[in-house]
N, C-alpha and C positions, 0 to 999 in steps of 0.2 A: 381786477383780474382775480379769479378764484384760486385758492391755495390747493396745491396737490395734497391728496390724502397722505397721512403719515402711516407707514406700515406698522402693523401690530408687532410688538416684540415677540420673540420666540418663547415658548414655554421654558421654565427653568430647567437647566441641564442640557438643553438643545441649542445648538448654534447654527445659524445659517451664515451665508457669506458676508452679509452686512454687519453681523454681530462679532465676527472674529477679530481678534487682535492681529495686527500685521504679521507678527512672528508665527502665529498659528496657521496662517494661510500657506506657509511654506512647508508645513509638516508633511512627511511622506506617509503613505498608506502602510498598514502593517505588511510585513513580508508575505508573499504568496505562499500558500501551502505547497508541499511537495506534490500533492495531487494536481494542483493547478500548474505547477512548473513542468510536469511531465505531459501536460496536455489534457488533463481531466480524464474522464472515463474513456474517451476514444484513444488517447495516448496510452493509457494503462492497458486497454484491451489489445492494442497493437503489440505492445511489448509482451504481454502474456501469451498472445497467439503465436508469436514467433518462438518464444521460449518453450512453450508446451509442444510445439511441433517437433522440436529437437528432443524434448524429454521423452516423447512417445516412441522415438526411434533409438533411444539410448539403450545399449546392451545391458547395462546394470539396473537402471530404474524403469525403463520402458515396460518390461514385463509386469512390474508391480502395478503400474497404472492400468495396463491392459486388463489385468485380472480384477481390478476393482472399480473401474469407471465404465459404465454402460452408456451413459448419455453425455457425450463430450460437450455439446453446446450448453447444457444445463450446468455442467461442472465448471465450464469457463465463466459463466455468469456468477456462480458462487465464489470462484476464486477472485474475480474482479470486485465483487462486493467486499470480500475479505481485505484485499489490498487497498481498496478505496478508503476504508476506515483507518487502516494503518498509516496512510499517507496524508491524512487530513481532509479527505473528501467525505461524502456521505457515508455514515456508518450503517451499512445494511446487513452485515454478516451477523448471524445469531447462532451459528453452529458451535460445536465443541471441537476446536482444533486438535487438542490432545487425544480426546476420545476417538476421533476419526483415524488417527495415525497409530494408536497403540496396537491394534490387531495386525498391523502390516509387517511386524517383525523387522523393523528398520535397524540397520547396522551402520557403523561408521562409514563404510564404503558407499552406502546409499546417500548419506548426508554429503559426502565429498563430491559425488557425481552431481547431485542436485545443485549444490553451491557452485561448483565449477561452471556448469551451464549458466547459472544465474549471473555470475560475474561476467562471463563472456557476453551475454546478451545485453546486460545493463551497460557495459562499456562500449558495445558496438552501436547501440541504438539511443543512448541518452547523453546529454552533455555531462561533462566530468563530475560536476558537483552533484547533480541529480543521480547519476550512476552510483556514486559513493554513498549517498544517502539510502538508496534502495538496497545496496549491498549490505550496509550496516544493519538495516532492519532485518534482512534475510538471515544474516549471521546470528542476530539475537534470537530470532525464531528457531533456528537450528539448534542453538545452545539450549533453549528451553525444551525442545523436543528430545534432544539427546539426554538431558537430565531425566525427563519423564520416562523415556524408554529404557534407560539403564536402570532406573529405580524399579521399573516393572520386572525387568529380567532378574534383578537381585531378589525380588520378592518371589519369583517363580522358582528360583534355585534353592530357597531355604525350606 
């Protein structure tokens, strides 16, 4: 009776199922990115679409967006690219976040309005852990923009 061929070993550093130690076969995959946990780009676009529908109607920040955004579909794609990279998805955004926001004359009331809507939408449309992660990212962004805009205002006052 002919012998069955012996499979070739895997190249060094690579394991396949027959090379694994029994303990290795039970290892779990790395945790999913926030991007994946919120549903990838479709989930992100759904959240952003709902959020910016409210932003556009908001009495405090809606007029700022209305005065500065001419092409909402393109803007939404840019925002989705931005958030994709922040959440561990494809990093497609290459704009200058601070430079785009400096000429808007943002004040604390604008940050509060934006963050309030963001909190509400994240909590309404995402599981608790993902909502908190998205809120944490947004708060860090707001802090960065606050620092930049207040530094700009101080520079204009001197």
